[in-house]
Every structure is written in structure tokens, then in C-alpha cells.
C-alpha positions in Angstrom: -1.9 -97.2 147.5 -4.6 -99.7 146.8 -6.3 -102.3 149.0 -6.5 -105.9 148.1 -10.1 -106.9 148.1 -9.9 -110.5 147.2 -7.5 -113.5 147.1 -7.3 -113.2 143.3 -5.9 -109.7 143.7 -2.5 -110.8 144.9 -1.0 -109.3 141.7 -2.2 -105.9 142.9 -0.1 -106.2 146.0 2.9 -107.3 144.0 2.4 -104.3 141.6 2.4 -102.0 144.6 5.5 -103.6 145.8 7.3 -103.4 142.5 6.4 -99.7 142.2 7.8 -98.9 145.7 11.0 -100.9 144.9 12.0 -98.8 141.9 15.6 -97.6 142.4 16.3 -93.9 142.5 19.8 -92.9 141.6 21.4 -90.7 144.2 23.7 -88.0 142.9 25.9 -88.1 146.0 26.8 -91.8 145.8 30.1 -92.9 144.2 29.7 -96.2 142.5 32.4 -98.5 141.0 32.0 -97.1 137.5 32.6 -93.5 138.8 35.6 -94.7 140.8 37.1 -96.4 137.7 36.6 -93.2 135.6 38.4 -91.2 138.2 41.3 -93.7 138.3 41.6 -93.7 134.5 41.4 -89.9 134.4 44.2 -89.7 137.0 46.4 -92.0 134.9 45.8 -90.0 131.7 46.7 -86.7 133.4 49.7 -87.7 135.4 53.0 -85.9 134.9 55.2 -88.2 132.6 58.3 -86.8 134.4 56.9 -87.7 137.8 54.7 -90.9 137.2 52.5 -92.2 139.9 54.2 -94.4 142.4 53.6 -98.2 141.8 52.7 -98.8 145.4 50.1 -96.0 145.5 48.6 -97.3 142.2 48.3 -100.8 143.5 46.7 -99.5 146.6 44.1 -97.6 144.5 43.4 -100.8 142.5 42.9 -102.7 145.7 40.5 -99.9 146.9 38.6 -100.1 143.6 38.3 -103.9 144.1 36.9 -103.3 147.6 34.4 -100.8 146.3 33.3 -103.2 143.6 32.9 -106.0 146.1 30.9 -103.9 148.5 28.7 -102.7 145.6 28.0 -106.3 144.5 27.3 -107.4 148.1 24.8 -104.5 148.5 23.1 -105.5 145.3 22.8 -109.1 146.4 21.4 -108.1 149.8 18.9 -105.8 148.1 17.8 -108.6 145.8 17.3 -110.9 148.7 15.3 -108.3 150.7 13.2 -107.6 147.6 12.4 -111.3 147.2 11.5 -111.6 150.9 9.2 -108.6 150.9 7.6 -109.9 147.6 6.9 -113.2 149.3 5.4 -111.6 152.3 3.1 -109.4 150.2 1.9 -112.5 148.3 1.4 -114.4 151.6 -0.6 -111.5 153.0 -2.9 -111.3 150.0 -3.8 -115.0 150.5 -5.2 -114.1 153.9 -8.1 -112.1 152.4 -11.3 -113.8 153.4 -9.6 -115.8 156.3 -9.8 -115.2 160.0 -6.7 -114.3 162.0 -6.1 -113.7 165.7 -4.4 -110.4 166.6 -3.9 -108.7 170.0 -5.4 -105.4 168.8 -8.7 -107.0 168.0 -11.1 -106.8 171.0 -14.2 -108.4 169.6 -14.7 -111.4 167.3 -17.4 -111.1 164.6 -19.5 -114.3 164.6 -21.2 -115.1 161.3 -23.7 -117.7 160.5 -22.1 -121.1 160.1 -18.7 -119.7 161.1 -16.8 -119.4 164.4 -14.7 -117.0 166.4 -11.4 -117.7 168.2 -9.1 -116.4 170.8 -5.5 -116.7 171.9 -4.3 -116.3 175.5 -1.0 -116.9 177.3 -1.7 -118.5 180.7 1.0 -117.0 183.0 1.2 -120.1 185.3 -0.2 -123.6 185.7 -3.7 -123.1 187.1 -6.4 -125.4 188.7 -9.2 -123.5 187.0 -9.6 -121.2 184.0 -12.9 -119.4 183.7 -14.4 -118.0 180.5 -16.9 -115.2 180.2 -18.6 -114.6 176.8 -19.9 -111.0 176.4 -21.8 -109.2 173.7 -21.0 -105.8 172.2 -23.1 -104.1 175.0 -20.9 -105.7 177.7 -23.6 -108.1 178.9 -22.2 -111.4 180.1 -24.0 -114.1 178.2 -22.2 -117.2 179.5 -19.7 -118.1 182.3 -17.9 -121.4 181.7 -15.4 -123.2 183.9 -12.7 -124.7 181.7 -10.8 -126.4 184.6 -7.1 -127.1 184.7 -4.6 -125.6 182.3 -0.8 -125.7 182.1 1.3 -122.6 181.8 1.5 -121.4 178.2 -0.7 -120.6 175.2 -4.4 -121.4 175.2 -6.6 -121.2 172.2 -10.4 -121.2 172.1 -12.9 -121.6 169.3 -16.6 -121.0 169.6 -19.4 -121.3 167.0 -22.0 -119.7 169.1 -23.0 -123.0 170.7 -20.0 -125.4 171.0 -16.6 -124.7 172.4 -13.2 -126.0 171.6 -10.1 -125.5 173.8 -6.6 -126.3 172.4 -8.1 -128.4 169.6 -10.3 -130.5 172.0 -14.1 -130.3 172.3 -15.2 -129.0 175.7 -18.0 -131.0 177.2 -20.4 -128.3 178.3 -23.1 -128.9 181.0 -25.9 -127.2 179.1 -28.1 -127.1 182.2 -25.6 -124.4 183.5 -25.8 -122.3 180.3 -28.2 -119.4 179.9 -29.1 -120.3 176.4 -31.1 -123.5 176.2 -32.7 -123.2 172.8 -32.6 -126.3 170.5 -33.4 -127.1 166.9 -36.8 -128.6 166.3 -38.4 -130.2 163.2 -41.6 -129.2 161.5 -43.6 -131.1 164.1 -42.0 -129.3 167.0 -39.8 -132.3 168.0 -36.2 -131.7 169.0 -33.6 -132.6 166.3 -31.0 -135.0 167.7 -27.4 -135.6 166.7 -25.7 -139.0 166.0 -25.4 -139.5 169.8 -29.1 -138.8 170.4 -28.5 -135.4 172.0 -30.5 -132.3 171.1 -28.7 -129.9 168.8 -28.4 -126.4 170.4 -29.2 -123.3 168.4 -26.1 -121.0 168.4 -26.1 -117.4 169.5 -27.1 -115.0 166.7 -24.7 -113.2 164.3 -22.9 -110.4 166.1 -19.7 -109.3 167.9 -18.6 -111.2 171.0 -15.7 -110.9 173.4 -14.0 -113.5 175.6 -12.8 -112.5 179.0 -10.6 -115.1 180.7 -9.5 -115.4 184.3 -7.2 -117.9 185.9 -6.9 -119.0 189.5 -3.2 -118.6 190.4 -1.9 -118.9 194.0 -5.4 -118.7 195.3 -6.2 -115.4 193.4 -8.2 -114.9 190.3 -6.2 -113.0 187.7 -7.4 -111.6 184.3 -5.5 -113.0 181.3 -4.9 -110.8 178.1 -6.9 -112.3 175.3 -6.6 -111.7 171.5 -9.7 -112.2 169.4 -10.1 -113.3 165.8 -11.2 -111.1 162.9 -11.8 -111.7 159.2 -9.3 -110.1 156.8 -11.2 -107.8 154.4 -8.2 -106.4 152.6 -4.5 -105.9 152.7 -2.6 -102.6 152.4 1.0 -102.2 151.4 2.2 -99.0 153.1 5.4 -97.0 153.5 8.6 -98.9 153.8 6.7 -102.0 152.4 4.9 -102.4 155.7 2.0 -104.9 155.3 -1.3 -104.0 157.1 -4.3 -106.3 157.5 -7.7 -104.6 157.4 -10.1 -106.6 159.5 -13.9 -106.6 159.5 -15.1 -104.0 161.9 -12.4 -101.5 161.1 -9.4 -103.0 163.1 -6.0 -102.7 161.4 -3.1 -104.8 162.4 0.5 -105.3 161.0 1.1 -108.8 159.7 3.8 -109.3 162.4 1.0 -109.3 165.1 -0.8 -112.3 163.8 -1.0 -115.1 166.5 -3.1 -117.6 164.6 -4.5 -118.2 161.2 -7.8 -120.0 161.3 -8.7 -122.7 158.7 
């Protein structure tokens, strides 16, 4: 069993799949050819003085036809399942190097120039969603009010400085943030963006966790949140189960993927 360590290694996954799909003949199965041989042997060895009844012979032919039809149907279904699993293996190999959001991943690994993301399901329409960003030590770095949100899925993306909710940029009041470091030029002057605003320096590379609470019926409730992780490799295991191996050691079946980040 080999790991896929790059997008170009998709053939490795398919080779694994082909090896696991080799048919093993089972001695206790009666196929259509065996059935036909038995039928011919029965005809060759029948008593000429008491030949087989025509009705019984026709019934056996009909039974043979049923066996052949079932055998062909099984082969067709097996071929379809084989093609589906092969397609899934190829799709999984293409995820190597990309980030995915899975429920079993507690921390997102923020790399330089990259972002981390989360997926939550808000249980009811709420007047206010609150986000806490914590580091690996459990220290709360930022507490951000995100305001109103409808019942349903909510996705967040964070590059260490800027935040996006459901595809829209969140206008952060930076005077309320703990981190107030901005880029400066060689002369010590703040670097400004196209709108004339200073450009914030993002939090350093590391693991971060989002904790989300929602105000529902006057009470603050915690919301289950899945974090993103980068796919390091893909493993094809027993019964052709595809497992994604994420940076940091988390393993997740492909069926758990909530989002694939571009």
C-alpha cells in the first residue's frame, strides 16, 4: 500500500486500485459454463429407454438462461463499480497539495501567503455570530463579532489578517483587534493599499483554531466547526477506501470532505 505524494502520482493510486481489483476465482461458485457442462453431461448419460421429459428439459434451459443473465448482470455491475472507484481514486490524487475542510480536523495550518478556512452549520437564524481565533496553546488571539447570519452553512477564510465570510470580505474594525502591526517601507513609513489604508501584517505561520458561538433565543451556543488542512498524500486502503492524509497527521475519509479550497 503506497501513499500518493504528488499530483503527478495519480497513476500510483490507479495501480493500487487495479491490483486490488484482480478477480479471484472461487471454487464454490457455479458459473454459466459449469451449468452448461452439467446439462450436456446429463443429456449424454440419460437412459435412451427413458429419455428426459421435454418439459423438464425446457425448464432446465430456462434456468440456464436465468443463470447466464444474472452472471452477465453481475459482470456489468462489477464493471460499473470498478469504473466509479477508479474515478474516485483519480479525483482523490488530484487533491494532493490542496486544502480541504473536514470535521475531524481541529486546527488549520496557516502558511505564509496562504489561508485557512472553516465550515459551520448555524442551527438557527441568529442576530449575532461571534468568532474566536485561538493558537495551538489555546490562547485567544482575537474575538470578532460577525453579526447576523441565517440558519444554514457558514464558511470562513482567514489569511492571518483579513477575514472572509461566505465569500464576502468582513470589514474589520482594527482598533478592536489585538494585533495592530502594519507593513512599513525602508524609511519606516506605513505601506498603504489602493484605498490609502495601511496594510496589516498577518499572524505568523502556525496552527490556529476557530471557535464559533451564535446567539439563539437569547442564549449563546457553541457551533461545531470543521477546519481546513492541506492534503499531503492519499492512501487506498482495504475495500478501496480512500483516505486523505493531511498536514499535521490528521487522516480523513474522502466522504468527509466539506469543502475544497482553491
